[in-house]
C-alpha positions as CSV (number, residue, x, y, z in Angstrom):
1,M,100.6,234.7,-67.2
2,S,98.5,233.5,-64.3
3,R,98.3,229.9,-63.1
4,R,94.5,229.9,-63.8
5,A,95.0,230.7,-67.5
6,L,97.8,228.1,-68.1
7,P,95.5,225.0,-68.1
8,A,93.2,226.7,-70.5
9,I,96.0,227.3,-72.9
10,L,97.4,223.9,-72.7
11,G,94.0,222.5,-73.5
12,L,93.7,224.6,-76.5
13,L,97.1,223.4,-77.8
14,L,96.2,219.8,-77.0
15,V,93.0,220.1,-79.2
16,A,94.9,221.7,-82.0
17,A,97.5,219.0,-82.0
18,T,95.0,216.2,-82.1
19,P,94.3,215.1,-85.6
20,A,90.6,215.4,-86.8
21,P,88.9,212.0,-87.2
22,P,88.3,211.1,-90.9
23,P,84.9,212.2,-92.1
24,R,82.3,209.3,-91.7
25,L,80.9,207.9,-95.0
26,A,77.3,208.9,-95.0
27,A,75.1,205.8,-95.1
28,K,73.5,205.4,-98.5
29,R,71.0,202.7,-97.4
30,S,67.3,203.4,-97.2
31,A,65.4,203.1,-93.9
32,A,63.7,200.0,-95.3
33,L,67.0,198.4,-96.1
34,A,68.5,199.3,-92.8
35,E,65.5,197.7,-91.1
36,A,65.9,194.5,-93.0
37,L,69.5,194.3,-92.3
38,A,68.9,194.7,-88.6
39,Q,67.5,191.1,-88.7
40,P,69.6,188.0,-90.0
41,P,68.6,187.7,-93.6
42,R,67.1,184.4,-94.7
43,G,69.9,182.4,-96.5
44,G,72.5,185.0,-95.5
45,T,71.7,187.5,-98.3
46,I,69.2,190.1,-99.0
47,A,67.8,191.5,-102.2
48,A,68.7,195.1,-102.7
49,W,68.6,197.9,-105.3
50,V,71.9,199.6,-106.1
51,F,71.4,203.0,-107.7
52,F,74.2,204.6,-109.6
53,N,75.1,208.3,-109.9
54,D,75.2,208.5,-113.6
55,K,75.4,206.5,-116.7
56,G,79.2,206.9,-117.1
57,T,81.0,209.5,-119.2
58,P,80.7,210.7,-121.6
59,A,77.0,210.0,-122.0
60,E,76.7,212.0,-125.1
61,V,78.9,209.7,-127.0
62,R,76.7,206.7,-126.1
63,A,73.4,208.4,-126.9
64,A,73.0,206.2,-130.0
65,Q,73.0,203.1,-128.0
66,A,69.8,204.2,-126.3
67,R,68.0,203.8,-129.7
68,T,69.3,200.2,-130.1
69,Y,67.1,199.2,-127.0
70,M,63.9,200.0,-128.9
71,T,62.2,198.3,-131.7
72,P,60.9,200.4,-134.7
73,R,57.4,199.8,-133.3
74,A,58.3,201.1,-129.8
75,A,59.9,204.1,-131.4
76,S,56.7,204.7,-133.5
77,R,54.5,204.4,-130.4
78,R,56.6,207.0,-128.5
79,R,56.3,209.4,-131.4
80,L,52.5,208.8,-131.5
81,R,51.5,208.8,-127.9
82,G,54.4,209.5,-125.5
83,Q,55.4,212.5,-123.5
84,V,58.9,211.0,-124.0
85,T,59.0,211.0,-127.7
86,G,62.5,209.7,-128.4
87,A,65.6,208.1,-126.8
88,T,66.7,209.8,-123.6
89,V,69.5,209.4,-121.0
90,Q,67.1,207.1,-119.1
91,D,67.2,204.7,-122.0
92,L,71.0,204.6,-122.2
93,P,72.5,201.2,-121.1
94,L,74.0,201.0,-117.6
95,A,77.7,201.8,-117.4
96,T,79.4,198.5,-117.8
97,A,82.3,199.4,-115.5
98,Y,79.8,200.0,-112.7
99,V,77.8,196.9,-113.2
100,D,81.0,194.7,-113.4
101,R,82.4,196.2,-110.1
102,V,79.1,195.6,-108.3
103,A,78.7,192.1,-109.9
104,A,82.3,191.2,-108.5
105,S,81.2,192.4,-105.0
106,V,77.8,190.5,-104.5
107,A,76.5,187.0,-104.5
108,R,74.3,187.7,-107.6
109,V,73.0,190.4,-109.9
110,R,69.2,189.9,-110.3
111,Q,67.9,192.4,-112.7
112,R,69.2,195.5,-114.5
113,S,67.1,198.7,-115.1
114,R,68.2,201.4,-117.5
115,W,65.3,203.7,-116.5
116,L,66.1,203.6,-112.9
117,N,69.9,203.6,-113.5
118,A,70.2,200.7,-111.0
119,V,70.8,197.0,-110.6
120,S,69.0,194.6,-108.1
121,V,71.5,192.2,-106.3
122,E,71.6,189.4,-103.7
123,A,74.3,190.5,-101.1
124,T,75.3,189.8,-97.6
125,Q,75.5,192.6,-94.9
126,A,79.1,193.0,-95.3
127,Q,78.7,193.2,-99.2
128,I,76.1,196.0,-98.7
129,E,78.5,197.9,-96.6
130,A,81.2,197.6,-99.3
131,L,78.9,198.8,-102.0
132,E,78.1,201.8,-99.9
133,A,81.8,202.9,-100.1
134,L,81.8,202.8,-104.0
135,P,81.9,206.3,-105.3
136,F,79.6,205.8,-108.2
137,V,76.9,204.2,-106.0
138,A,74.3,206.8,-105.1
139,R,72.1,204.8,-102.8
140,L,70.7,201.3,-101.9
141,D,67.2,200.3,-101.1
142,L,65.4,197.0,-100.3
143,V,63.8,194.9,-103.2
144,R,60.2,194.7,-101.9
145,R,58.3,191.4,-101.9
146,Y,54.6,190.9,-101.6
147,R,52.6,188.0,-99.9
148,K,49.3,187.5,-101.4
149,R,46.3,187.2,-99.3
150,Q,44.3,184.1,-99.3
151,E,41.3,185.7,-101.0
152,E,43.7,186.6,-103.9
153,R,44.2,183.0,-104.8
154,P,41.1,182.2,-106.8
155,E,40.2,178.5,-107.2
156,P,38.0,178.2,-110.3
157,E,35.3,175.7,-110.3
158,P,34.9,173.5,-113.2
159,V,31.9,174.0,-115.3
160,V,30.1,171.8,-117.8
161,R,31.6,172.3,-121.2
162,S,29.2,173.0,-124.0
163,Q,30.3,172.1,-127.4
164,S,30.6,174.7,-130.1
165,S,30.0,173.6,-133.7
166,P,33.1,173.8,-136.0
167,S,31.2,176.3,-138.1
168,A,30.7,178.6,-135.0
169,R,34.5,178.3,-134.3
170,R,35.3,179.7,-137.7
171,R,32.9,182.7,-137.7
172,T,34.6,186.0,-138.1
173,S,31.7,188.3,-138.2
174,A,31.4,190.3,-135.0
175,S,27.6,190.1,-135.0
176,A,27.8,186.2,-135.0
177,I,30.2,185.8,-132.1
178,D,28.9,183.2,-129.5
179,Y,30.2,184.4,-126.2
180,G,28.7,181.6,-124.2
181,T,28.6,182.3,-120.5
182,S,31.3,185.0,-120.8
183,L,28.7,187.3,-122.3
184,G,27.7,188.8,-118.9
185,Q,31.2,190.0,-118.0
186,L,31.5,191.6,-121.5
187,A,28.0,193.0,-121.8
188,Q,28.4,194.8,-118.4
189,I,31.3,196.9,-119.9
190,G,29.9,197.3,-123.3
191,V,32.3,195.1,-125.3
192,P,29.9,193.2,-127.6
193,A,28.7,196.5,-129.1
194,V,32.3,197.5,-130.0
195,H,32.9,194.0,-131.6
196,E,29.8,194.8,-133.7
197,M,31.6,198.1,-134.7
198,G,34.3,195.9,-136.2
199,F,37.0,196.3,-133.5
200,D,38.6,193.3,-131.8
201,G,42.2,194.6,-130.8
202,A,43.9,193.8,-134.0
203,G,47.1,195.6,-134.5
204,V,47.5,196.3,-130.7
205,V,50.2,194.7,-128.6
206,V,49.3,193.8,-125.0
207,A,51.8,192.8,-122.5
208,V,50.5,190.6,-119.6
209,F,52.5,190.4,-116.4
210,D,51.7,187.5,-114.1
211,G,52.9,184.4,-112.3
212,G,53.4,182.5,-115.5
213,F,51.2,180.8,-118.0
214,D,50.9,177.0,-117.6
215,S,48.3,176.1,-120.2
216,L,49.0,177.8,-123.4
217,N,47.9,174.7,-125.1
218,H,44.3,175.4,-123.9
219,E,41.9,175.6,-126.8
220,V,41.1,179.2,-125.8
221,F,44.6,180.3,-126.9
222,S,44.5,178.3,-130.2
223,S,44.2,181.5,-132.3
224,M,46.2,183.8,-130.1
225,R,49.3,185.6,-131.5
226,F,52.4,185.9,-129.2
227,V,55.1,188.4,-129.8
228,A,57.6,187.4,-127.2
229,A,57.8,185.8,-123.8
230,H,60.2,185.8,-121.0
231,D,60.5,184.5,-117.5
232,F,62.0,187.2,-115.2
233,V,62.0,184.9,-112.2
234,N,64.2,182.1,-113.7
235,G,65.9,184.2,-116.5
236,D,64.6,182.2,-119.5
237,D,61.9,182.3,-122.1
238,D,59.7,179.5,-120.7
239,V,56.8,181.2,-119.0
240,G,55.1,177.8,-118.3
241,N,55.7,175.6,-115.2
242,G,58.6,173.6,-116.6
243,S,61.1,172.4,-114.1
244,D,62.0,175.8,-112.6
245,Q,60.4,178.1,-109.9
246,G,56.8,179.1,-109.9
247,E,53.6,177.8,-111.5
248,G,51.2,179.6,-114.0
249,S,47.7,179.0,-113.2
250,H,47.1,182.6,-112.4
251,G,48.4,183.9,-115.6
252,T,46.5,181.3,-117.7
253,M,43.3,182.6,-116.2
254,T,44.0,186.4,-116.7
255,L,45.2,185.9,-120.2
256,S,42.1,184.0,-121.2
257,V,39.8,186.7,-119.8
258,L,41.7,189.3,-121.8
259,G,42.3,187.8,-125.1
260,G,41.1,184.2,-125.3
261,R,38.6,183.0,-127.9
262,Q,36.6,179.8,-127.9
263,E,33.1,180.4,-129.1
264,G,30.3,179.0,-127.0
265,Q,32.6,179.2,-123.9
266,L,35.0,182.2,-123.4
267,V,35.7,185.3,-125.6
268,G,38.0,188.0,-124.4
269,P,37.5,191.8,-125.4
270,A,40.8,191.9,-127.4
271,F,40.9,188.5,-129.0
272,A,42.6,189.6,-132.2
273,A,45.4,191.6,-130.3
274,D,49.1,190.4,-130.3
275,F,50.5,189.5,-126.9
276,I,53.7,189.7,-124.8
277,L,53.9,187.3,-121.9
278,A,56.0,188.2,-118.8
279,K,56.4,185.9,-115.8
280,T,57.3,188.2,-113.0
281,E,56.1,186.3,-109.8
282,N,57.6,183.2,-108.1
283,S,54.6,181.6,-106.8
284,D,56.8,179.1,-104.9
285,S,58.2,181.5,-102.5
286,E,56.6,182.6,-99.2
287,T,57.2,186.2,-100.6
288,P,56.4,185.7,-104.2
289,V,55.9,188.9,-106.0
290,E,59.3,190.9,-106.5
291,E,59.3,194.5,-107.7
292,D,62.6,194.3,-109.6
293,N,61.1,191.7,-112.0
294,W,58.1,193.9,-112.6
295,A,60.3,197.0,-113.4
296,A,62.5,194.9,-115.6
297,A,59.5,193.5,-117.4
298,A,58.1,197.0,-118.0
299,E,61.3,198.2,-119.7
300,W,61.4,195.0,-121.8
301,A,57.8,195.1,-123.0
302,E,58.1,198.9,-123.7
303,S,61.2,198.3,-125.8
304,L,59.4,195.7,-127.9
305,G,56.5,198.0,-128.6
306,A,53.8,197.1,-126.3
307,D,50.8,199.4,-126.3
308,V,49.1,198.1,-123.1
309,I,50.5,196.6,-119.9
310,S,47.9,194.4,-118.1
311,S,49.3,193.6,-114.6
312,S,47.2,191.6,-112.0
313,L,49.7,192.1,-109.4
314,G,50.2,194.4,-106.4
315,Y,52.9,195.2,-103.9
316,L,52.0,196.4,-100.2
317,E,52.3,193.8,-97.5
318,Y,55.4,191.7,-97.1
319,D,56.4,188.6,-94.9
320,S,58.5,189.3,-91.9
321,P,61.3,190.2,-91.6
322,F,60.8,192.4,-94.8
323,P,59.5,195.9,-94.1
324,S,56.2,196.7,-95.9
325,Y,55.1,199.8,-97.8
326,S,52.6,201.6,-95.8
327,F,49.4,203.2,-97.1
328,A,51.1,206.5,-96.8
329,D,53.7,205.2,-99.5
330,M,50.9,204.9,-102.1
331,N,51.5,208.4,-103.3
332,G,52.5,207.7,-106.9
333,Q,56.2,208.4,-106.3
334,T,57.6,205.9,-103.8
335,A,57.2,202.4,-104.9
336,I,59.7,201.1,-107.5
337,S,57.0,199.3,-109.6
338,T,55.0,202.6,-109.5
339,R,58.0,204.6,-110.7
340,A,58.5,202.0,-113.6
341,A,54.9,202.1,-114.6
342,E,54.9,205.9,-114.7
343,M,58.0,205.8,-116.9
344,A,56.3,203.4,-119.2
345,A,53.2,205.6,-119.4
346,A,55.4,208.5,-120.2
347,R,56.6,206.6,-123.3
348,G,53.0,206.0,-124.5
349,V,52.2,202.7,-122.8
350,V,48.8,202.4,-121.2
351,V,49.3,200.7,-117.9
352,V,46.3,198.9,-116.4
353,N,46.7,197.4,-112.9
354,S,44.5,195.6,-110.3
355,A,43.7,197.9,-107.5
356,G,44.0,195.0,-105.1
357,N,41.9,192.7,-103.0
358,S,42.3,194.2,-99.4
359,G,38.9,195.6,-99.2
360,A,38.0,198.9,-97.5
361,N,39.5,200.6,-94.5
362,A,37.7,203.7,-93.1
363,A,41.1,205.1,-92.0
364,H,43.2,204.9,-95.1
365,N,43.7,203.5,-98.6
366,T,44.2,199.8,-99.3
367,L,45.9,200.0,-102.7
368,G,48.9,198.1,-103.8
369,A,51.5,199.5,-106.0
370,P,51.7,200.3,-108.9
371,S,48.0,201.1,-108.9
372,D,48.7,204.3,-107.0
373,G,50.5,205.8,-110.0
374,A,48.9,209.0,-111.3
375,H,49.1,207.6,-114.9
376,V,48.2,204.0,-114.0
377,L,44.6,202.9,-114.5
378,A,43.8,201.1,-111.2
379,I,40.9,198.7,-111.6
380,G,38.4,197.7,-108.8
381,A,35.9,194.9,-108.9
382,V,32.2,194.7,-109.1
383,G,29.9,191.7,-109.2
384,P,27.7,190.6,-112.0
385,S,24.8,193.0,-110.9
386,G,27.3,195.9,-110.8
387,G,27.6,196.3,-107.1
388,R,31.1,196.8,-105.6
389,A,32.8,193.6,-104.5
390,S,33.7,193.7,-100.8
391,F,37.2,192.6,-101.3
392,S,38.0,195.3,-103.8
393,S,40.7,197.8,-102.7
394,V,39.9,201.5,-102.1
395,G,41.5,204.9,-102.4
396,P,42.2,207.7,-102.3
397,S,46.0,207.6,-103.0
398,A,48.1,209.0,-100.2
399,D,48.4,212.4,-102.0
400,G,44.5,212.7,-102.2
401,R,43.8,211.4,-105.9
402,I,40.7,209.4,-106.6
403,K,41.6,205.7,-106.8
404,P,40.7,203.2,-108.2
405,D,40.0,204.7,-111.5
406,L,37.5,202.3,-113.0
407,A,35.8,199.0,-112.3
408,A,34.7,195.9,-114.2
409,Q,33.5,192.5,-113.2
410,G,35.7,190.7,-110.6
411,Q,33.2,188.2,-109.2
412,S,32.3,184.9,-110.9
413,V,34.4,185.9,-114.0
414,K,34.5,183.1,-116.6
415,V,38.0,181.9,-117.1
416,A,40.0,179.0,-118.8
417,F,40.6,176.4,-116.3
418,P,44.3,175.9,-115.7
419,G,46.0,172.6,-116.2
420,S,43.5,171.5,-119.0
421,V,42.9,171.9,-122.6
422,S,39.2,172.4,-122.7
423,R,37.9,173.1,-119.2
424,Y,36.4,176.4,-117.9
425,G,35.4,177.9,-114.6
426,T,34.9,181.0,-112.6
427,A,37.2,183.1,-110.4
428,N,37.1,186.2,-108.2
429,G,39.4,189.1,-107.7
430,T,40.5,192.4,-109.1
431,S,42.9,190.2,-111.0
432,F,40.2,189.6,-113.5
433,S,38.6,193.0,-113.6
434,C,42.0,194.2,-114.7
435,P,42.4,192.1,-117.9
436,L,38.7,192.9,-118.8
437,T,39.6,196.6,-118.7
438,A,42.9,196.2,-120.5
439,G,41.0,194.4,-123.3
440,V,38.9,197.5,-123.6
441,V,41.9,199.7,-123.7
442,A,43.2,197.6,-126.7
443,L,39.8,198.1,-128.5
444,L,40.0,201.9,-127.9
445,L,43.7,202.0,-129.2
446,Q,42.5,200.2,-132.3
447,V,39.7,202.9,-132.6
448,N,42.2,205.9,-132.0
449,P,45.8,204.6,-132.8
450,T,47.2,208.0,-131.7
451,A,45.5,208.2,-128.3
452,S,47.9,208.8,-125.4
453,P,47.5,207.2,-121.9
454,D,45.9,210.4,-120.8
455,D,43.5,210.3,-123.6
456,V,42.5,206.7,-123.0
457,A,42.1,207.5,-119.2
458,G,40.1,210.5,-120.0
459,V,37.6,208.8,-122.3
460,L,37.1,205.9,-120.0
461,R,36.4,208.1,-117.0
462,A,34.1,210.4,-118.9
463,T,31.9,207.6,-120.1
464,A,32.0,205.3,-116.9
465,S,29.0,204.8,-114.9
466,Q,29.9,207.3,-112.1
467,A,31.4,209.9,-114.4
468,A,29.4,212.8,-112.8
469,A,30.3,211.7,-109.2
470,P,33.4,209.6,-108.9
471,D,34.4,208.3,-105.5
472,N,37.2,206.2,-103.9
473,L,35.2,202.9,-104.1
474,P,34.7,202.2,-107.8
475,G,36.4,205.4,-108.9
476,W,34.7,206.8,-112.0
477,G,32.7,203.6,-112.1
478,I,32.1,200.6,-114.4
479,V,33.7,200.8,-117.8
480,N,31.5,201.5,-120.8
481,A,33.5,200.4,-124.0
482,R,30.7,201.3,-126.3
483,A,30.3,204.9,-125.1
484,A,34.1,205.4,-125.1
485,A,34.6,204.1,-128.6
486,T,31.5,206.1,-129.8
487,A,33.1,209.3,-128.3
488,W,36.0,208.7,-130.6
489,L,34.2,207.7,-133.8
490,P,32.5,209.9,-136.4
491,A,28.7,209.8,-135.8
492,A,28.0,207.8,-139.0
493,A,30.5,205.1,-138.1
494,S,29.2,204.7,-134.6
495,R,25.5,203.9,-135.6
């Protein structure tokens, strides 16, 4: 053997004798979570989603448990209108052993999602790293937070209150309804004509997601029927202000627009519907709107039998150091709230969401999730004369779909004045065009109880003001409740 060959052979032997390093655990954190962890978290913890690999084994044995999460009304709605017609693996409860192990490893478990097979937690960086090592954890992502722009904080102006006579308040005939100055916002979308046909939302359950509802003793809610209420921010059933986090002026206004009734003042499209109230936003925080609350509320409302979700919320821009979704993420598949909204729609719930108040941008969309969902009705805003409001967000979605879908009045909308029992005002924003449209959806589901979310979207688009030439400003245009209801009624009944 030559002297030149000897070092090469010794080198090969040395390599062979050196033990291979242990395989490095692949990072399970998303890019957004990694970016957030690169900066010191506020308070030492960060809110993160922990997604599991499965629902535990054997899932088949636990299939009956999925049905226990649905009321009979929810099961009936799925059969009538859903693509998902019964209980599925997604409806199974989370594996208790997984949740317990995670709970023991983090500061706090925030929300649980059966549909997403995940929990949201508050955890330190070290705890996040420990979660990545758990074999049943599939991945981790950031819980997104949204900061409202100033123009999204409507400040209603008090108006002079006109008194309705006691006899007027007791009227039940649709033809005799005194809409007061709320007539304009309803007439623009054809609602009084549908009331004349005898439809008022009775028998339909509408879930309203917002920042809380601080004035449910307002006279406009005196005849409203509530199925359930829950505060997903504080974990209790008080959706008013109370002594905990968040205040509910915004929810008071949106709810009044959708289903309030005080004749001579304000009447909502679906004043005879039943309502589920979900407080999903902590308005005390600098980053108030949190998607895990929205997703949890969607599952809860669906399980109770909600037919419609009206959500005047959006998720796009976040306070530093939290990474934001970009306009490219508005593709109907990325945002947690969008994914939850799509799952609700698959189960027969019509999801109606504000398009957003970020105005137009020639370079890209300005939508906020979950309005980017393919089966979510994103609602833009117009003024009293029908022209598009300059603040109303625009499409298309990142994958090229027309957005928003529809429009209704979002300027100078008559609302119940928060913090009072009998005052009224006006407010601006797609936050108010959304409940007007959700009220129309409730009317249409009363007209046609078997209509699926796609059916509702189809008839509204086909009868809206720009049906022949939809675009990415008001979408298919201003809602026409009368034309949509007429399309579903026999000719004799629609006269």
